[in-house]
A tleap script that builds the chain and sets N, CA, C and O, in Angstrom:
source leaprc.protein.ff14SB
mol = sequence {
  NMET GLN ARG LEU ARG ASN ASN LYS ASP HIE
  LYS GLY LEU LYS VAL LEU ARG THR PRO ALA
  GLY ALA LEU GLY ALA GLY SER ALA GLY ALA
  LEU ALA ALA GLY ALA PHE ALA LEU GLY ALA
  PHE ALA MET GLY ALA VAL ALA ILE GLY ALA
  LEU ALA ILE GLY ARG LEU ARG ILE LYS ASP
  ALA ARG ILE ALA ARG LEU ARG ILE GLY SER
  LEU GLU ILE GLU GLY ARG ASP CARG
}
set mol.1.N position { 241.003 -94.940 45.973 }
set mol.1.CA position { 240.355 -94.708 44.694 }
set mol.1.C position { 240.229 -93.201 44.468 }
set mol.1.O position { 239.841 -92.445 45.359 }
set mol.2.N position { 240.562 -92.805 43.278 }
set mol.2.CA position { 240.570 -91.370 42.994 }
set mol.2.C position { 239.215 -90.930 42.466 }
set mol.2.O position { 238.501 -91.694 41.816 }
set mol.3.N position { 238.885 -89.704 42.757 }
set mol.3.CA position { 237.596 -89.172 42.320 }
set mol.3.C position { 237.683 -88.733 40.858 }
set mol.3.O position { 238.670 -88.131 40.435 }
set mol.4.N position { 236.646 -89.043 40.105 }
set mol.4.CA position { 236.617 -88.716 38.683 }
set mol.4.C position { 235.771 -87.467 38.466 }
set mol.4.O position { 234.705 -87.308 39.061 }
set mol.5.N position { 236.265 -86.592 37.608 }
set mol.5.CA position { 235.530 -85.373 37.280 }
set mol.5.C position { 234.971 -85.509 35.867 }
set mol.5.O position { 235.683 -85.899 34.942 }
set mol.6.N position { 233.705 -85.188 35.712 }
set mol.6.CA position { 233.060 -85.262 34.391 }
set mol.6.C position { 233.305 -83.977 33.619 }
set mol.6.O position { 233.032 -82.883 34.113 }
set mol.7.N position { 233.813 -84.115 32.424 }
set mol.7.CA position { 234.048 -82.973 31.541 }
set mol.7.C position { 233.492 -83.298 30.165 }
set mol.7.O position { 233.176 -84.450 29.869 }
set mol.8.N position { 233.376 -82.289 29.336 }
set mol.8.CA position { 232.960 -82.493 27.948 }
set mol.8.C position { 234.089 -82.028 27.044 }
set mol.8.O position { 234.627 -80.935 27.218 }
set mol.9.N position { 234.443 -82.858 26.085 }
set mol.9.CA position { 235.452 -82.415 25.135 }
set mol.9.C position { 234.756 -81.768 23.933 }
set mol.9.O position { 233.529 -81.663 23.906 }
set mol.10.N position { 235.537 -81.336 22.943 }
set mol.10.CA position { 234.979 -80.570 21.833 }
set mol.10.C position { 234.123 -81.413 20.895 }
set mol.10.O position { 233.398 -80.856 20.070 }
set mol.11.N position { 234.186 -82.735 20.997 }
set mol.11.CA position { 233.405 -83.581 20.102 }
set mol.11.C position { 232.088 -84.028 20.732 }
set mol.11.O position { 231.311 -84.736 20.093 }
set mol.12.N position { 231.832 -83.630 21.957 }
set mol.12.CA position { 230.567 -83.979 22.571 }
set mol.12.C position { 230.584 -85.286 23.338 }
set mol.12.O position { 229.551 -85.681 23.881 }
set mol.13.N position { 231.710 -85.971 23.406 }
set mol.13.CA position { 231.778 -87.185 24.203 }
set mol.13.C position { 231.880 -86.828 25.675 }
set mol.13.O position { 232.459 -85.806 26.045 }
set mol.14.N position { 231.311 -87.680 26.503 }
set mol.14.CA position { 231.471 -87.487 27.937 }
set mol.14.C position { 232.843 -88.044 28.322 }
set mol.14.O position { 233.157 -89.196 28.023 }
set mol.15.N position { 233.641 -87.239 28.973 }
set mol.15.CA position { 235.019 -87.618 29.278 }
set mol.15.C position { 235.205 -87.664 30.782 }
set mol.15.O position { 234.843 -86.729 31.496 }
set mol.16.N position { 235.770 -88.758 31.252 }
set mol.16.CA position { 236.116 -88.873 32.659 }
set mol.16.C position { 237.604 -88.585 32.794 }
set mol.16.O position { 238.436 -89.328 32.271 }
set mol.17.N position { 237.934 -87.519 33.487 }
set mol.17.CA position { 239.334 -87.113 33.597 }
set mol.17.C position { 239.964 -87.726 34.846 }
set mol.17.O position { 239.434 -87.620 35.952 }
set mol.18.N position { 241.106 -88.367 34.633 }
set mol.18.CA position { 241.897 -88.872 35.749 }
set mol.18.C position { 243.309 -88.329 35.589 }
set mol.18.O position { 243.684 -87.907 34.495 }
set mol.19.N position { 244.092 -88.330 36.649 }
set mol.19.CA position { 245.479 -87.878 36.514 }
set mol.19.C position { 246.273 -88.698 35.495 }
set mol.19.O position { 247.211 -88.181 34.887 }
set mol.20.N position { 245.912 -89.957 35.305 }
set mol.20.CA position { 246.642 -90.791 34.353 }
set mol.20.C position { 246.221 -90.537 32.916 }
set mol.20.O position { 246.952 -90.890 31.991 }
set mol.21.N position { 245.072 -89.940 32.712 }
set mol.21.CA position { 244.618 -89.695 31.344 }
set mol.21.C position { 243.120 -89.532 31.304 }
set mol.21.O position { 242.486 -89.335 32.341 }
set mol.22.N position { 242.544 -89.612 30.120 }
set mol.22.CA position { 241.106 -89.412 29.972 }
set mol.22.C position { 240.478 -90.664 29.382 }
set mol.22.O position { 241.027 -91.273 28.463 }
set mol.23.N position { 239.334 -91.039 29.911 }
set mol.23.CA position { 238.587 -92.181 29.387 }
set mol.23.C position { 237.298 -91.653 28.785 }
set mol.23.O position { 236.466 -91.098 29.501 }
set mol.24.N position { 237.117 -91.818 27.469 }
set mol.24.CA position { 235.900 -91.328 26.828 }
set mol.24.C position { 234.785 -92.342 27.004 }
set mol.24.O position { 234.955 -93.520 26.690 }
set mol.25.N position { 233.653 -91.890 27.502 }
set mol.25.CA position { 232.533 -92.795 27.724 }
set mol.25.C position { 231.292 -92.232 27.056 }
set mol.25.O position { 231.029 -91.033 27.143 }
set mol.26.N position { 230.526 -93.088 26.389 }
set mol.26.CA position { 229.306 -92.638 25.734 }
set mol.26.C position { 228.186 -92.432 26.734 }
set mol.26.O position { 228.220 -92.980 27.836 }
set mol.27.N position { 227.202 -91.650 26.355 }
set mol.27.CA position { 226.088 -91.398 27.265 }
set mol.27.C position { 225.229 -92.654 27.438 }
set mol.27.O position { 224.623 -92.844 28.492 }
set mol.28.N position { 225.173 -93.507 26.419 }
set mol.28.CA position { 224.349 -94.708 26.528 }
set mol.28.C position { 224.967 -95.722 27.487 }
set mol.28.O position { 224.262 -96.288 28.322 }
set mol.29.N position { 226.249 -95.954 27.381 }
set mol.29.CA position { 226.922 -96.913 28.256 }
set mol.29.C position { 228.086 -96.258 28.953 }
set mol.29.O position { 229.240 -96.487 28.593 }
set mol.30.N position { 227.795 -95.443 29.951 }
set mol.30.CA position { 228.864 -94.715 30.636 }
set mol.30.C position { 229.705 -95.705 31.436 }
set mol.30.O position { 229.184 -96.479 32.239 }
set mol.31.N position { 231.004 -95.665 31.201 }
set mol.31.CA position { 231.914 -96.578 31.882 }
set mol.31.C position { 232.630 -95.845 33.001 }
set mol.31.O position { 233.056 -94.703 32.831 }
set mol.32.N position { 232.761 -96.492 34.128 }
set mol.32.CA position { 233.497 -95.899 35.238 }
set mol.32.C position { 234.848 -96.596 35.331 }
set mol.32.O position { 234.935 -97.822 35.262 }
set mol.33.N position { 235.900 -95.798 35.489 }
set mol.33.CA position { 237.244 -96.363 35.583 }
set mol.33.C position { 237.760 -96.203 37.004 }
set mol.33.O position { 237.778 -95.094 37.539 }
set mol.34.N position { 238.171 -97.280 37.603 }
set mol.34.CA position { 238.761 -97.224 38.941 }
set mol.34.C position { 240.233 -96.910 38.843 }
set mol.34.O position { 240.774 -96.681 37.761 }
set mol.35.N position { 240.863 -96.905 39.989 }
set mol.35.CA position { 242.300 -96.638 40.006 }
set mol.35.C position { 243.033 -97.903 39.554 }
set mol.35.O position { 242.814 -98.986 40.099 }
set mol.36.N position { 243.898 -97.755 38.560 }
set mol.36.CA position { 244.673 -98.887 38.060 }
set mol.36.C position { 246.003 -98.983 38.807 }
set mol.36.O position { 246.552 -97.980 39.264 }
set mol.37.N position { 246.496 -100.190 38.918 }
set mol.37.CA position { 247.882 -100.348 39.343 }
set mol.37.C position { 248.755 -99.910 38.175 }
set mol.37.O position { 248.445 -100.198 37.019 }
set mol.38.N position { 249.850 -99.210 38.478 }
set mol.38.CA position { 250.667 -98.657 37.395 }
set mol.38.C position { 251.245 -99.745 36.498 }
set mol.38.O position { 251.415 -99.528 35.298 }
set mol.39.N position { 251.541 -100.883 37.048 }
set mol.39.CA position { 252.125 -101.958 36.244 }
set mol.39.C position { 251.160 -102.516 35.211 }
set mol.39.O position { 251.577 -102.915 34.123 }
set mol.40.N position { 249.856 -102.548 35.547 }
set mol.40.CA position { 248.866 -103.152 34.654 }
set mol.40.C position { 248.016 -102.105 33.957 }
set mol.40.O position { 246.948 -102.417 33.430 }
set mol.41.N position { 248.487 -100.858 33.953 }
set mol.41.CA position { 247.660 -99.778 33.392 }
set mol.41.C position { 247.448 -99.957 31.896 }
set mol.41.O position { 246.335 -99.766 31.407 }
set mol.42.N position { 248.497 -100.319 31.160 }
set mol.42.CA position { 248.368 -100.442 29.706 }
set mol.42.C position { 247.401 -101.564 29.331 }
set mol.42.O position { 246.571 -101.392 28.438 }
set mol.43.N position { 247.502 -102.720 30.009 }
set mol.43.CA position { 246.603 -103.827 29.687 }
set mol.43.C position { 245.175 -103.497 30.087 }
set mol.43.O position { 244.232 -103.885 29.397 }
set mol.44.N position { 245.004 -102.781 31.205 }
set mol.44.CA position { 243.666 -102.355 31.604 }
set mol.44.C position { 243.064 -101.402 30.594 }
set mol.44.O position { 241.865 -101.448 30.321 }
set mol.45.N position { 243.908 -100.529 30.032 }
set mol.45.CA position { 243.430 -99.573 29.036 }
set mol.45.C position { 242.945 -100.302 27.785 }
set mol.45.O position { 241.917 -99.936 27.214 }
set mol.46.N position { 243.677 -101.329 27.359 }
set mol.46.CA position { 243.272 -102.085 26.172 }
set mol.46.C position { 241.960 -102.816 26.431 }
set mol.46.O position { 241.096 -102.877 25.557 }
set mol.47.N position { 241.811 -103.375 27.644 }
set mol.47.CA position { 240.577 -104.095 27.975 }
set mol.47.C position { 239.386 -103.151 27.994 }
set mol.47.O position { 238.317 -103.493 27.489 }
set mol.48.N position { 239.556 -101.969 28.569 }
set mol.48.CA position { 238.465 -100.993 28.590 }
set mol.48.C position { 238.161 -100.518 27.171 }
set mol.48.O position { 237.003 -100.285 26.825 }
set mol.49.N position { 239.208 -100.375 26.348 }
set mol.49.CA position { 238.981 -99.980 24.959 }
set mol.49.C position { 238.127 -100.999 24.221 }
set mol.49.O position { 237.242 -100.631 23.449 }
set mol.50.N position { 238.396 -102.290 24.460 }
set mol.50.CA position { 237.621 -103.332 23.799 }
set mol.50.C position { 236.161 -103.292 24.246 }
set mol.50.O position { 235.265 -103.569 23.449 }
set mol.51.N position { 235.913 -102.950 25.512 }
set mol.51.CA position { 234.540 -102.865 25.999 }
set mol.51.C position { 233.838 -101.611 25.499 }
set mol.51.O position { 232.634 -101.621 25.241 }
set mol.52.N position { 234.607 -100.526 25.365 }
set mol.52.CA position { 233.984 -99.237 25.059 }
set mol.52.C position { 233.659 -99.076 23.577 }
set mol.52.O position { 232.709 -98.376 23.225 }
set mol.53.N position { 234.445 -99.722 22.696 }
set mol.53.CA position { 234.195 -99.564 21.255 }
set mol.53.C position { 232.839 -100.182 20.915 }
set mol.53.O position { 232.545 -101.314 21.298 }
set mol.54.N position { 232.037 -99.433 20.205 }
set mol.54.CA position { 230.691 -99.873 19.882 }
set mol.54.C position { 229.647 -99.231 20.768 }
set mol.54.O position { 228.475 -99.175 20.397 }
set mol.55.N position { 230.049 -98.742 21.943 }
set mol.55.CA position { 229.111 -98.053 22.818 }
set mol.55.C position { 229.217 -96.543 22.664 }
set mol.55.O position { 228.300 -95.806 23.027 }
set mol.56.N position { 230.337 -96.091 22.128 }
set mol.56.CA position { 230.520 -94.652 21.992 }
set mol.56.C position { 229.869 -94.177 20.704 }
set mol.56.O position { 229.907 -94.865 19.684 }
set mol.57.N position { 229.273 -93.000 20.759 }
set mol.57.CA position { 228.662 -92.446 19.552 }
set mol.57.C position { 229.006 -90.979 19.434 }
set mol.57.O position { 228.895 -90.221 20.397 }
set mol.58.N position { 229.423 -90.586 18.244 }
set mol.58.CA position { 229.609 -89.177 17.935 }
set mol.58.C position { 228.516 -88.811 16.940 }
set mol.58.O position { 228.559 -89.225 15.781 }
set mol.59.N position { 227.540 -88.037 17.393 }
set mol.59.CA position { 226.356 -87.701 16.595 }
set mol.59.C position { 225.665 -88.996 16.163 }
set mol.59.O position { 225.348 -89.818 17.022 }
set mol.60.N position { 225.422 -89.208 14.874 }
set mol.60.CA position { 224.755 -90.425 14.432 }
set mol.60.C position { 225.729 -91.474 13.913 }
set mol.60.O position { 225.387 -92.652 13.813 }
set mol.61.N position { 226.929 -91.050 13.589 }
set mol.61.CA position { 227.927 -92.006 13.102 }
set mol.61.C position { 228.542 -92.726 14.292 }
set mol.61.O position { 228.865 -92.106 15.305 }
set mol.62.N position { 228.698 -94.014 14.164 }
set mol.62.CA position { 229.292 -94.777 15.249 }
set mol.62.C position { 230.803 -94.814 15.069 }
set mol.62.O position { 231.351 -95.761 14.504 }
set mol.63.N position { 231.455 -93.792 15.547 }
set mol.63.CA position { 232.912 -93.740 15.514 }
set mol.63.C position { 233.373 -93.578 16.951 }
set mol.63.O position { 233.071 -92.576 17.599 }
set mol.64.N position { 234.094 -94.549 17.439 }
set mol.64.CA position { 234.535 -94.519 18.825 }
set mol.64.C position { 236.025 -94.227 18.868 }
set mol.64.O position { 236.827 -94.920 18.242 }
set mol.65.N position { 236.378 -93.202 19.610 }
set mol.65.CA position { 237.794 -92.910 19.810 }
set mol.65.C position { 238.036 -92.837 21.308 }
set mol.65.O position { 237.469 -91.994 22.003 }
set mol.66.N position { 238.884 -93.730 21.792 }
set mol.66.CA position { 239.150 -93.824 23.223 }
set mol.66.C position { 240.594 -93.442 23.466 }
set mol.66.O position { 241.500 -94.007 22.853 }
set mol.67.N position { 240.816 -92.490 24.354 }
set mol.67.CA position { 242.184 -92.063 24.650 }
set mol.67.C position { 242.418 -92.178 26.147 }
set mol.67.O position { 241.736 -91.543 26.951 }
set mol.68.N position { 243.403 -93.007 26.508 }
set mol.68.CA position { 243.795 -93.146 27.904 }
set mol.68.C position { 245.284 -92.845 27.967 }
set mol.68.O position { 246.098 -93.628 27.479 }
set mol.69.N position { 245.641 -91.728 28.559 }
set mol.69.CA position { 247.043 -91.332 28.589 }
set mol.69.C position { 247.537 -91.108 27.176 }
set mol.69.O position { 246.988 -90.284 26.445 }
set mol.70.N position { 248.569 -91.834 26.788 }
set mol.70.CA position { 249.105 -91.693 25.434 }
set mol.70.C position { 248.538 -92.754 24.493 }
set mol.70.O position { 248.849 -92.753 23.302 }
set mol.71.N position { 247.713 -93.656 25.015 }
set mol.71.CA position { 247.134 -94.724 24.202 }
set mol.71.C position { 245.812 -94.253 23.604 }
set mol.71.O position { 244.935 -93.775 24.323 }
set mol.72.N position { 245.675 -94.388 22.301 }
set mol.72.CA position { 244.428 -93.984 21.647 }
set mol.72.C position { 243.894 -95.147 20.825 }
set mol.72.O position { 244.612 -95.720 20.006 }
set mol.73.N position { 242.648 -95.488 21.044 }
set mol.73.CA position { 242.011 -96.597 20.339 }
set mol.73.C position { 240.847 -96.035 19.543 }
set mol.73.O position { 240.023 -95.296 20.081 }
set mol.74.N position { 240.773 -96.382 18.262 }
set mol.74.CA position { 239.675 -95.889 17.430 }
set mol.74.C position { 238.975 -97.070 16.778 }
set mol.74.O position { 239.627 -97.946 16.209 }
set mol.75.N position { 237.666 -97.096 16.857 }
set mol.75.CA position { 236.891 -98.158 16.240 }
set mol.75.C position { 235.724 -97.577 15.482 }
set mol.75.O position { 235.141 -96.578 15.905 }
set mol.76.N position { 235.371 -98.193 14.356 }
set mol.76.CA position { 234.248 -97.712 13.554 }
set mol.76.C position { 233.255 -98.846 13.365 }
set mol.76.O position { 233.622 -100.000 13.144 }
set mol.77.N position { 231.992 -98.477 13.458 }
set mol.77.CA position { 230.924 -99.440 13.239 }
set mol.77.C position { 230.131 -98.987 12.025 }
set mol.77.O position { 229.682 -97.841 11.976 }
set mol.78.N position { 229.950 -99.860 11.046 }
set mol.78.CA position { 229.288 -99.463 9.802 }
set mol.78.C position { 227.809 -99.209 10.021 }
set mol.78.O position { 227.096 -98.864 9.079 }
savepdb mol mol.pdb
quit
């Protein structure tokens, strides 16, 4: 299992950096990502995206943008 480093991106989201990409996690529901098998990485990314949308917050607007490698998932909550 690889060690995750906590960084902050320019939008204020807490970002967990891995060699495979970055997983954006909100401060309210911080998600930890383990090491994925390379074959199932894309499906794992989609599953984590489905869990993370709705928990991420940028300021007061609920706009979640999740980027893992080249995959980017964006969800909005009214």
